[in-house]
C-alpha positions, 0 to 999 in steps of 0.5 A: 648559635651554630655558628657560635657554638663552633667558634667557641669549640674550637677557640676552647680546643685549640687554648686546651691543647697549648696548655696541655690539659685534657678534655672530656667531651660529653654528650648525654651522659649516658655511656659513661661507664664504656670505656677507660675512665674520662677525665679533664674539663668537660666539654657538652655537646648536647646543645649543638642538635637539630637535623642540619640536612635530611633527604628521605628520597637520597637516603641521606641524613645529616644531623648535629652531634648533639642531637638526640638519638631519639628526635633522629629516629622520630624524624626517620620513623615519620618517612618510614626509615632507620638508621639501619644500624639500630645505635642502643641507648642505654636510657632506662633506669639512667639519670644522666641525660639523653643519648646522643647521635655523637656519641653513639658514632665515638663509641662506635655502638651498634645493634642486632642489626650489625650482623645483618646489615652493618655497623655505625662507620658502614653509615657514615657518609661524612662528618664534620670535626674540631681537631687537636688543633682547635680547627674546624675541618670537613671530611666525606659529604652528602650523597651516599657515593662521595669519598675518593682516597682515605675515608676518614670519617670512619674513623671517627666511629669509635675513636672515642672522641680521640680523633677530634670532637665530632659535630655533624654527621652525615648517614646513609638511612634505608626504608624500614622494613614493610613487615617484622617477626620474631620468633622464639626457640627452646634450645641450648647454647651450642644448639642455637649457635649451629641453628644460627650459623645454618639459618644464616648461610640460607635466604632467610630475612634474618635481622636479629637473634639473641640467645638467653637462659636456654632460649633463642630468638630470631628475629625476620624483617622484610617483605611480608611475604618473605616473612611469612615464608621464613616464619612457615620453614622456620617454626618457633613460638 
């Protein structure tokens, strides 16, 4: 199915380019609200799903773009590993489908761990795409140190499919923290910003912060001893 899907996709893109007609690339449809209004014939990527290669010892995962994010995270969790940028899913309360990993990369979306671990583009090692001419191209690779020259793969993160249809992505993954704990503090916005900035300059295992309606939440992630020491230092509920 994989070869036939790619061949059909290449043919469809090439014909669309020849006719100068737009295409709308769609995974699970959970992020239709994000960005400008899409137009054109819909190209469904969700059928092109599945893990291509996963080497837990090498911390590298290659997956087809239509694979649900939930399935990717389940496979990683079985090896106590994770996508460090914590991709949001936007699935709750929607009837459009399941968030796909290709859509997450195309939209450039990262979660609360981004300030401390990095954004989605920082963990993309390689991509396979179909460009605007209908050509099947591969950039980067499946090892952590693989780029010599311009890193085209990272351009796909946040490009919304304007540079090509993402069909496969290789990621660097990381071990899941041994321990995590979330603290809560009652403080106003100005105090919360000052506290987070001050703590960010200290050797604390911060992995996420969020302030809402007078309440600051701080997540700690790492070795159990480091998390316990940070909890004792910061206090909180």
